[in-house]
All heavy atoms as an XYZ file, in Angstrom:
685
protein
N      -8.174     -8.023     10.755
C      -8.673     -6.976      9.930
C      -8.198     -5.622     10.347
O      -8.256     -4.659      9.572
C     -10.208     -6.978      9.812
C     -10.793     -7.998      8.901
S     -12.590     -7.962      8.832
C     -12.851     -6.699      7.627
N      -7.785     -5.505     11.552
C      -7.399     -4.180     12.114
C      -6.166     -3.603     11.364
O      -5.938     -2.387     11.433
C      -7.143     -4.223     13.572
O      -6.060     -5.074     13.883
N      -5.377     -4.415     10.698
C      -4.195     -3.937     10.013
C      -4.564     -3.242      8.679
O      -3.755     -2.600      8.061
C      -3.222     -5.055      9.730
O      -3.804     -6.036      8.900
N      -5.816     -3.399      8.229
C      -6.247     -2.800      6.985
C      -6.926     -1.441      7.268
O      -7.789     -1.387      8.153
C      -7.218     -3.723      6.200
C      -6.623     -5.029      5.781
C      -6.848     -6.156      6.503
C      -5.756     -5.064      4.710
C      -6.262     -7.391      6.127
C      -5.186     -6.237      4.305
C      -5.421     -7.409      5.007
N      -6.562     -0.408      6.533
C      -7.157      0.890      6.839
C      -8.652      0.970      6.437
O      -9.392      1.733      7.004
C      -6.340      1.868      5.996
C      -5.743      1.051      4.924
C      -5.586     -0.340      5.487
N      -9.024      0.204      5.470
C     -10.433      0.214      4.974
C     -10.997     -1.206      5.046
O     -10.424     -2.150      4.520
C     -10.555      0.685      3.529
C      -9.926      2.035      3.330
N     -10.547      3.190      3.735
C      -8.760      2.388      2.799
C      -9.732      4.221      3.469
N      -8.680      3.770      2.904
N     -12.080     -1.364      5.771
C     -12.655     -2.703      6.011
C     -14.135     -2.627      5.656
O     -14.830     -1.643      5.772
C     -12.483     -3.066      7.474
C     -11.030     -3.143      7.878
C     -10.902     -3.205      9.366
N     -11.318     -1.957      9.929
C     -10.779     -1.402     10.998
N      -9.793     -1.972     11.576
N     -11.204     -0.258     11.461
N     -14.628     -3.781      5.193
C     -16.047     -3.910      4.852
C     -16.398     -5.381      4.975
O     -15.686     -6.264      4.521
C     -16.263     -3.436      3.398
C     -17.663     -3.614      2.828
C     -18.660     -2.708      3.547
C     -17.657     -3.344      1.381
N     -17.507     -5.692      5.662
C     -18.024     -7.010      5.769
C     -19.286     -7.096      4.944
O     -20.228     -6.403      5.180
C     -18.343     -7.332      7.259
C     -18.925     -8.711      7.520
C     -18.048     -9.842      7.061
C     -19.255     -8.830      9.011
N     -19.232     -7.936      3.916
C     -20.401     -8.125      3.037
C     -20.972     -9.557      3.285
O     -20.268    -10.554      3.226
C     -19.995     -8.003      1.537
C     -21.214     -8.230      0.645
C     -19.385     -6.670      1.272
N     -22.250     -9.587      3.614
C     -22.933    -10.854      3.856
C     -23.945    -11.073      2.707
O     -24.753    -10.201      2.459
C     -23.701    -10.789      5.207
C     -22.678    -10.576      6.326
C     -24.473    -12.069      5.438
C     -23.282    -10.314      7.633
N     -23.804    -12.170      2.039
C     -24.679    -12.410      0.872
C     -25.974    -13.077      1.307
O     -26.245    -14.197      0.980
C     -23.971    -13.245     -0.184
O     -23.502    -14.457      0.377
N     -26.717    -12.348      2.052
C     -28.054    -12.767      2.520
C     -28.800    -11.478      2.985
O     -28.183    -10.547      3.454
C     -27.964    -13.735      3.655
N     -30.085    -11.478      2.777
C     -30.897    -10.336      3.247
C     -30.839    -10.303      4.724
O     -30.732    -11.331      5.427
C     -32.332    -10.521      2.749
N     -30.919     -9.117      5.308
C     -30.900     -8.961      6.757
C     -32.003     -9.707      7.443
O     -31.841    -10.296      8.503
C     -30.948     -7.465      7.149
C     -30.765     -7.156      8.602
C     -29.413     -7.725      9.109
C     -30.792     -5.661      8.814
N     -33.128     -9.804      6.792
C     -34.278    -10.528      7.349
C     -33.940    -12.017      7.413
O     -34.385    -12.744      8.329
C     -35.577    -10.332      6.544
O     -35.368    -10.741      5.196
N     -33.151    -12.502      6.510
C     -32.724    -13.906      6.531
C     -31.701    -14.138      7.626
O     -31.723    -15.158      8.310
C     -32.146    -14.296      5.189
C     -31.832    -15.767      5.045
C     -31.298    -16.127      3.655
O     -31.218    -15.277      2.813
N     -30.934    -17.395      3.472
N     -30.802    -13.202      7.806
C     -29.790    -13.313      8.879
C     -30.484    -13.318     10.228
O     -30.073    -14.022     11.153
C     -28.784    -12.126      8.775
C     -27.875    -12.094     10.009
C     -27.999    -12.213      7.508
N     -31.581    -12.569     10.332
C     -32.271    -12.431     11.632
C     -33.425    -13.468     11.758
O     -34.316    -13.258     12.551
C     -32.794    -11.026     11.806
C     -33.101    -10.728     13.244
O     -32.464    -11.237     14.150
N     -34.057     -9.862     13.434
N     -33.368    -14.526     11.014
C     -34.383    -15.591     11.050
C     -33.809    -16.860     11.721
O     -32.611    -17.090     11.598
C     -34.893    -15.944      9.640
O     -35.502    -14.819      9.089
N     -34.663    -17.632     12.372
C     -34.181    -18.874     12.951
C     -33.686    -19.847     11.917
O     -34.196    -19.877     10.777
C     -35.428    -19.440     13.657
C     -36.447    -18.371     13.632
C     -36.089    -17.377     12.615
N     -32.695    -20.606     12.288
C     -32.112    -21.657     11.394
C     -32.658    -22.994     11.816
O     -32.707    -23.305     12.981
C     -30.584    -21.578     11.437
C     -30.030    -20.265     11.072
C     -29.624    -19.362     12.065
C     -29.946    -19.854      9.772
C     -29.127    -18.138     11.706
C     -29.488    -18.630      9.376
C     -29.039    -17.746     10.359
O     -28.596    -16.506     10.033
N     -32.977    -23.803     10.867
C     -33.674    -25.088     11.132
C     -32.873    -26.012     12.012
O     -33.399    -26.658     12.897
C     -34.046    -25.797      9.803
N     -31.613    -26.164     11.757
C     -30.758    -27.121     12.483
C     -29.781    -26.480     13.459
O     -28.675    -26.943     13.657
C     -30.012    -27.984     11.458
C     -30.922    -28.666     10.513
N     -31.742    -29.744     10.881
C     -31.167    -28.453      9.188
C     -32.423    -30.104      9.834
N     -32.102    -29.360      8.822
N     -30.154    -25.367     14.031
C     -29.302    -24.677     14.959
C     -30.078    -24.139     16.129
O     -31.261    -23.748     16.005
C     -28.602    -23.474     14.231
O     -27.865    -22.748     15.153
N     -29.449    -24.121     17.287
C     -30.063    -23.606     18.475
C     -29.632    -22.169     18.753
O     -29.989    -21.606     19.780
C     -29.695    -24.442     19.671
C     -30.221    -25.848     19.556
C     -29.778    -26.708     20.831
C     -30.293    -28.127     20.660
N     -29.907    -28.980     21.771
N     -28.914    -21.571     17.834
C     -28.416    -20.192     18.009
C     -29.558    -19.193     17.822
O     -30.340    -19.329     16.871
C     -27.272    -19.911     17.005
C     -26.095    -20.795     17.333
C     -26.909    -18.449     17.081
C     -24.932    -20.638     16.412
N     -29.670    -18.248     18.721
C     -30.656    -17.204     18.645
C     -30.296    -16.230     17.541
O     -29.219    -15.590     17.590
C     -30.737    -16.488     20.015
C     -31.722    -15.364     20.054
O     -32.572    -15.293     19.115
O     -31.731    -14.625     21.000
N     -31.192    -16.025     16.537
C     -30.862    -15.104     15.463
C     -30.609    -13.659     15.941
O     -29.820    -12.933     15.326
C     -32.065    -15.148     14.543
C     -32.951    -16.214     15.025
C     -32.460    -16.677     16.376
N     -31.237    -13.288     17.015
C     -30.994    -11.943     17.547
C     -29.544    -11.746     18.007
O     -29.014    -10.669     17.877
C     -31.980    -11.661     18.707
C     -31.935    -10.181     19.076
O     -31.947     -9.324     18.210
N     -31.836     -9.922     20.352
N     -28.925    -12.842     18.498
C     -27.535    -12.746     18.898
C     -26.662    -12.508     17.698
O     -25.651    -11.764     17.825
C     -27.099    -14.027     19.623
C     -27.637    -14.157     21.012
C     -27.045    -15.307     21.675
N     -27.052    -15.046     23.120
C     -26.499    -15.805     24.001
N     -25.846    -16.891     23.658
N     -26.527    -15.472     25.265
N     -26.964    -13.112     16.585
C     -26.148    -12.916     15.395
C     -26.304    -11.446     14.936
O     -25.292    -10.761     14.640
C     -26.574    -13.856     14.302
C     -26.269    -15.308     14.685
C     -25.925    -13.525     12.912
C     -26.820    -16.383     13.754
N     -27.541    -10.951     14.913
C     -27.760     -9.593     14.522
C     -27.024     -8.587     15.508
O     -26.414     -7.650     15.038
C     -29.250     -9.261     14.497
C     -29.629     -7.845     14.057
C     -29.137     -7.527     12.650
C     -31.112     -7.689     14.134
N     -27.151     -8.861     16.773
C     -26.459     -7.983     17.745
C     -24.967     -8.053     17.625
O     -24.265     -7.041     17.808
C     -26.884     -8.343     19.176
C     -28.347     -8.069     19.461
C     -28.686     -6.612     19.206
O     -27.959     -5.673     19.616
N     -29.849     -6.368     18.558
N     -24.416     -9.223     17.212
C     -22.975     -9.333     16.999
C     -22.548     -8.512     15.805
O     -21.511     -7.861     15.804
C     -22.622    -10.797     16.732
O     -22.841    -11.561     17.899
N     -23.364     -8.465     14.764
C     -23.062     -7.631     13.596
C     -23.122     -6.163     13.935
O     -22.274     -5.360     13.487
C     -24.047     -7.905     12.439
C     -23.909     -9.306     11.827
C     -25.019     -9.530     10.787
C     -22.530     -9.537     11.235
N     -24.040     -5.755     14.757
C     -24.156     -4.372     15.226
C     -22.936     -4.013     16.098
O     -22.381     -2.904     15.957
C     -25.482     -4.139     15.970
C     -26.614     -4.245     15.006
C     -25.477     -2.750     16.663
C     -27.973     -4.280     15.626
N     -22.477     -4.993     16.907
C     -21.293     -4.751     17.707
C     -20.053     -4.603     16.850
O     -19.162     -3.768     17.148
C     -21.071     -5.910     18.706
N     -19.956     -5.385     15.737
C     -18.841     -5.226     14.741
C     -18.826     -3.832     14.221
O     -17.810     -3.187     14.069
C     -18.941     -6.316     13.712
C     -18.014     -5.986     12.530
C     -18.572     -7.650     14.291
N     -20.017     -3.319     13.854
C     -20.170     -1.997     13.295
C     -19.752     -0.905     14.318
O     -18.939     -0.048     14.040
C     -21.586     -1.769     12.790
C     -21.955     -0.394     12.331
C     -21.049      0.051     11.162
C     -23.408     -0.322     11.970
N     -20.320     -1.004     15.489
C     -20.175      0.032     16.517
C     -18.798     -0.072     17.211
O     -18.113      0.908     17.392
C     -21.281     -0.044     17.568
N     -18.404     -1.303     17.586
C     -17.188     -1.454     18.401
C     -15.908     -1.475     17.562
O     -14.875     -0.958     17.992
N     -15.915     -2.089     16.392
C     -14.760     -2.232     15.581
C     -14.718     -1.272     14.395
O     -13.791     -1.265     13.618
C     -14.591     -3.684     15.111
C     -14.518     -4.758     16.185
C     -14.446     -6.127     15.571
C     -13.286     -4.506     17.052
N     -15.820     -0.554     14.243
C     -15.966      0.400     13.141
C     -15.819     -0.250     11.773
O     -15.148      0.265     10.865
C     -14.975      1.584     13.304
C     -15.388      2.754     12.507
O     -16.566      2.967     12.223
N     -14.417      3.571     12.124
N     -16.411     -1.409     11.617
C     -16.392     -2.123     10.370
C     -17.799     -2.106      9.760
O     -18.720     -2.656     10.349
C     -15.946     -3.610     10.550
C     -14.518     -3.632     11.072
C     -15.995     -4.379      9.214
C     -14.024     -5.037     11.468
N     -17.963     -1.444      8.615
C     -19.319     -1.435      8.003
C     -19.760     -2.839      7.597
O     -18.977     -3.687      7.173
C     -19.110     -0.583      6.723
C     -17.811      0.071      6.886
C     -16.978     -0.734      7.858
N     -21.032     -3.073      7.790
C     -21.643     -4.372      7.414
C     -22.722     -4.160      6.418
O     -23.640     -3.320      6.641
C     -22.235     -5.057      8.692
C     -22.880     -6.409      8.309
C     -21.129     -5.294      9.774
N     -22.652     -4.824      5.297
C     -23.670     -4.751      4.240
C     -24.241     -6.106      3.987
O     -23.503     -7.091      3.842
C     -23.085     -4.180      2.931
C     -22.659     -2.745      2.943
C     -21.978     -2.431      1.607
C     -23.805     -1.839      3.125
N     -25.554     -6.209      3.921
C     -26.216     -7.421      3.584
C     -26.764     -7.294      2.139
O     -27.455     -6.294      1.838
C     -27.374     -7.739      4.536
S     -26.808     -8.139      6.153
N     -26.416     -8.214      1.310
C     -26.947     -8.207     -0.102
C     -27.717     -9.487     -0.312
O     -27.432    -10.509      0.299
C     -25.770     -8.164     -1.082
O     -24.941     -9.303     -1.014
C     -24.980     -6.885     -0.902
N     -28.679     -9.402     -1.158
C     -29.590    -10.595     -1.342
C     -28.920    -11.703     -2.098
O     -29.338    -12.855     -2.008
C     -30.866    -10.143     -2.016
C     -31.668     -9.241     -1.120
C     -33.011     -8.853     -1.789
O     -33.510     -9.598     -2.620
O     -33.532     -7.801     -1.422
N     -27.913    -11.411     -2.941
C     -27.243    -12.421     -3.758
C     -25.739    -12.295     -3.667
O     -25.221    -11.211     -3.332
C     -27.667    -12.386     -5.228
O     -27.171    -11.116     -5.766
C     -29.165    -12.479     -5.382
N     -25.067    -13.331     -3.962
C     -23.559    -13.338     -4.007
C     -23.091    -12.362     -5.061
O     -22.141    -11.600     -4.903
C     -23.022    -14.714     -4.240
C     -21.480    -14.760     -4.288
C     -20.961    -16.172     -4.515
N     -21.450    -16.733     -5.734
C     -21.001    -16.496     -6.996
N     -20.006    -15.653     -7.112
N     -21.519    -17.078     -8.039
N     -23.758    -12.341     -6.183
C     -23.359    -11.510     -7.300
C     -23.506    -10.031     -6.910
O     -22.581     -9.203     -7.237
C     -24.232    -11.748     -8.542
C     -23.959    -13.100     -9.188
C     -24.669    -14.285     -8.517
O     -25.531    -14.032     -7.621
O     -24.343    -15.425     -8.829
N     -24.539     -9.647     -6.210
C     -24.706     -8.285     -5.773
C     -23.640     -7.945     -4.725
O     -23.090     -6.853     -4.696
C     -26.154     -8.059     -5.190
C     -26.476     -6.648     -4.799
C     -26.321     -5.677     -5.949
C     -27.890     -6.626     -4.244
N     -23.302     -8.899     -3.876
C     -22.236     -8.669     -2.912
C     -20.917     -8.423     -3.571
O     -20.140     -7.543     -3.176
N     -20.630     -9.190     -4.647
C     -19.413     -8.970     -5.402
C     -19.405     -7.592     -6.042
O     -18.314     -6.921     -6.079
C     -19.244    -10.057     -6.503
C     -18.961    -11.411     -5.942
C     -19.016    -12.505     -7.032
O     -19.316    -12.187     -8.185
O     -18.707    -13.661     -6.696
N     -20.528     -7.165     -6.545
C     -20.628     -5.882     -7.182
C     -20.373     -4.737     -6.157
O     -19.661     -3.792     -6.408
C     -22.002     -5.666     -7.869
C     -22.136     -4.405     -8.628
C     -23.470     -4.300     -9.305
O     -24.131     -5.324     -9.614
O     -23.896     -3.142     -9.529
N     -20.941     -4.902     -4.994
C     -20.793     -3.904     -3.947
C     -19.318     -3.854     -3.480
O     -18.703     -2.780     -3.325
C     -21.707     -4.206     -2.719
C     -21.332     -3.420     -1.513
C     -23.143     -3.963     -3.105
N     -18.696     -5.050     -3.311
C     -17.310     -5.066     -2.842
C     -16.408     -4.422     -3.919
O     -15.481     -3.657     -3.588
C     -16.884     -6.507     -2.611
N     -16.631     -4.751     -5.196
C     -15.819     -4.152     -6.279
C     -15.986     -2.598     -6.311
O     -14.996     -1.890     -6.482
C     -16.171     -4.767     -7.603
N     -17.204     -2.160     -6.150
C     -17.446     -0.695     -6.157
C     -16.761     -0.038     -4.981
O     -16.214      1.041     -5.093
C     -18.983     -0.431     -6.136
O     -19.239      0.933     -6.169
N     -16.852     -0.687     -3.802
C     -16.190     -0.141     -2.621
C     -14.659     -0.036     -2.839
O     -14.029      0.979     -2.543
C     -16.532     -1.051     -1.431
C     -15.993     -0.542     -0.120
C     -16.558      0.487      0.570
C     -14.865     -1.170      0.477
C     -16.072      0.984      1.791
C     -14.382     -0.724      1.707
C     -14.965      0.326      2.331
O     -14.485      0.769      3.537
N     -14.064     -1.081     -3.370
C     -12.644     -1.081     -3.614
C     -12.266      0.012     -4.649
O     -11.231      0.677     -4.529
C     -12.160     -2.424     -4.107
C     -12.233     -3.534     -3.070
C     -11.908     -4.874     -3.712
C     -11.206     -3.286     -1.935
N     -13.110      0.171     -5.682
C     -12.874      1.244     -6.671
C     -12.856      2.613     -5.978
O     -11.974      3.428     -6.237
C     -13.943      1.211     -7.747
C     -13.902      2.371     -8.654
C     -12.994      2.470     -9.667
C     -14.781      3.446     -8.455
C     -12.932      3.599    -10.517
C     -14.753      4.558     -9.307
C     -13.796      4.625    -10.324
O     -13.760      5.752    -11.121
N     -13.842      2.832     -5.092
C     -13.944      4.154     -4.429
C     -12.734      4.366     -3.493
O     -12.202      5.489     -3.495
C     -15.252      4.243     -3.623
C     -16.498      4.260     -4.469
C     -16.561      5.500     -5.357
O     -16.145      6.601     -4.979
N     -17.071      5.303     -6.565
N     -12.312      3.333     -2.815
C     -11.140      3.430     -1.947
C      -9.908      3.818     -2.812
O      -9.146      4.657     -2.431
C     -10.910      2.148     -1.175
C     -12.045      1.847     -0.188
C      -9.566      2.117     -0.433
C     -12.260      2.908      0.878
N      -9.756      3.108     -3.932
C      -8.590      3.371     -4.783
C      -8.666      4.824     -5.355
O      -7.658      5.500     -5.405
C      -8.560      2.362     -5.936
C      -7.489      2.636     -6.899
N      -6.143      2.442     -6.603
C      -7.529      3.151     -8.158
C      -5.440      2.779     -7.654
N      -6.214      3.186     -8.647
N      -9.874      5.234     -5.772
C     -10.032      6.563     -6.333
C      -9.634      7.647     -5.319
O      -8.853      8.541     -5.640
C     -11.500      6.772     -6.741
C     -11.880      8.201     -7.189
C     -11.138      8.616     -8.445
C     -13.368      8.313     -7.395
N     -10.136      7.551     -4.129
C      -9.820      8.561     -3.128
C      -8.345      8.523     -2.689
O      -7.757      9.567     -2.466
C     -10.738      8.461     -1.891
C     -12.123      9.039     -2.241
C     -13.215      8.213     -2.348
C     -12.285     10.388     -2.430
C     -14.472      8.707     -2.622
C     -13.551     10.925     -2.745
C     -14.622     10.074     -2.843
O     -15.852     10.626     -3.171
N      -7.767      7.337     -2.667
C      -6.314      7.230     -2.394
C      -5.518      7.905     -3.509
O      -4.589      8.655     -3.259
C      -5.921      5.793     -2.248
C      -4.498      5.600     -1.892
O      -4.064      6.185     -0.860
O      -3.753      4.933     -2.688
N      -5.972      7.649     -4.776
C      -5.245      8.230     -5.887
C      -5.354      9.781     -5.881
O      -4.424     10.501     -6.127
C      -5.788      7.700     -7.199
C      -5.089      8.134     -8.440
C      -3.987      7.577     -9.004
C      -5.400      9.293     -9.203
N      -3.615      8.315    -10.098
C      -4.448      9.380    -10.246
C      -6.398     10.324     -9.132
C      -4.481     10.419    -11.186
C      -6.402     11.327    -10.075
C      -5.460     11.371    -11.082
N      -6.592     10.262     -5.569
C      -6.800     11.725     -5.507
C      -5.860     12.333     -4.472
O      -5.266     13.388     -4.716
C      -8.249     12.037     -5.216
C      -9.263     11.767     -6.319
C     -10.665     11.890     -5.846
C      -8.995     12.736     -7.499
N      -5.815     11.733     -3.293
C      -4.965     12.278     -2.196
C      -3.506     12.204     -2.540
O      -2.724     13.115     -2.289
C      -5.277     11.565     -0.884
C      -6.620     11.961     -0.280
C      -6.915     11.231      0.995
O      -6.166     10.285      1.326
O      -7.875     11.617      1.664
N      -3.081     11.084     -3.154
C      -1.707     10.926     -3.550
C      -1.306     11.948     -4.582
O      -0.134     12.384     -4.591
C      -1.454      9.495     -4.103
O      -1.825      8.592     -3.098
C      -0.029      9.277     -4.450
N      -2.169     12.362     -5.409
C      -1.890     13.324     -6.515
C      -2.303     14.734     -6.182
O      -2.560     15.542     -7.067
C      -2.535     12.848     -7.813
C      -1.852     11.606     -8.320
O      -0.722     11.641     -8.782
N      -2.504     10.445     -8.201
N      -2.433     15.023     -4.893
C      -2.722     16.370     -4.410
C      -4.029     16.957     -4.964
O      -4.133     18.176     -5.237
C      -1.575     17.329     -4.647
C      -0.328     16.927     -3.892
O      -0.489     16.431     -2.757
O       0.761     17.120     -4.457
N      -5.057     16.107     -5.188
C      -6.313     16.629     -5.655
C      -7.363     16.737     -4.556
O      -8.512     17.083     -4.806
C      -6.868     15.682     -6.738
O      -6.007     15.690     -7.854
N      -6.953     16.454     -3.330
C      -7.928     16.459     -2.213
C      -8.886     15.287     -2.285
O      -8.686     14.309     -3.057
N      -9.864     15.288     -1.429
C     -10.856     14.134     -1.392
C     -12.175     14.448     -2.102
O     -13.136     13.814     -1.890
C     -11.134     13.773      0.059
C      -9.955     13.072      0.724
C     -10.352     12.471      2.059
N     -11.423     11.559      1.971
C     -11.345     10.241      1.751
N     -10.144      9.729      1.516
N     -12.350      9.464      1.797
N     -12.153     15.449     -2.977
C     -13.386     15.834     -3.632
C     -13.265     15.708     -5.103
O     -12.275     16.126     -5.695
C     -13.753     17.279     -3.237
C     -13.877     17.458     -1.785
C     -12.866     18.036     -1.052
C     -15.033     17.059     -1.090
C     -12.977     18.205      0.362
C     -15.145     17.195      0.265
C     -14.114     17.778      0.981
N     -14.269     15.116     -5.709
C     -14.327     15.021     -7.158
C     -15.383     16.000     -7.666
O     -16.536     16.007     -7.201
C     -14.706     13.592     -7.604
C     -14.806     13.452     -9.101
C     -13.698     12.560     -7.051
N     -14.980     16.814     -8.579
C     -15.862     17.836     -9.175
C     -16.194     17.419    -10.594
O     -15.304     16.796    -11.253
C     -15.226     19.213     -9.115
C     -14.896     19.602     -7.700
C     -16.161     20.265     -9.796
C     -14.040     20.878     -7.566
N     -17.344     17.657    -11.081
C     -17.701     17.303    -12.471
C     -16.662     17.779    -13.442
O     -16.112     18.923    -13.299
C     -19.065     17.884    -12.855
C     -20.209     17.196    -12.180
O     -20.022     16.068    -11.704
O     -21.324     17.770    -12.128
N     -16.279     16.890    -14.387
C     -15.243     17.234    -15.411
C     -13.874     17.510    -14.799
O     -13.045     18.123    -15.442
C     -15.712     18.384    -16.309
C     -16.992     18.084    -16.986
O     -17.231     16.988    -17.450
N     -17.903     19.095    -17.073
N     -13.645     17.012    -13.605
C     -12.346     17.276    -12.960
C     -11.262     16.284    -13.400
O     -10.094     16.643    -13.459
C     -12.574     17.190    -11.429
C     -11.389     17.775    -10.692
O     -10.630     18.567    -11.234
O     -11.188     17.401     -9.490
N     -11.664     15.070    -13.749
C     -10.682     14.085    -14.113
C     -10.651     13.908    -15.578
O     -11.578     14.009    -16.289
C     -10.972     12.758    -13.431
C     -10.914     12.772    -11.920
C     -11.325     11.435    -11.368
C      -9.555     13.149    -11.451
């Protein structure tokens, strides 16, 4: 993922579910949560938890739209700021 300038990790589960014990696993849920925090802090990759896959898809699409928008603005010498009625 380090080759991509914009990264985002979307998990389609509520954070409380990620941090809950799993029935058939001996893995400590706190370790999973701490690993996600390490990804955020150490690798600078934002982590979003969504309650459903559909919401995760919506968030990912919106994120990609915003990345494209700001790239387009910078490429066309408009800066990184959008002002009302600017486009």
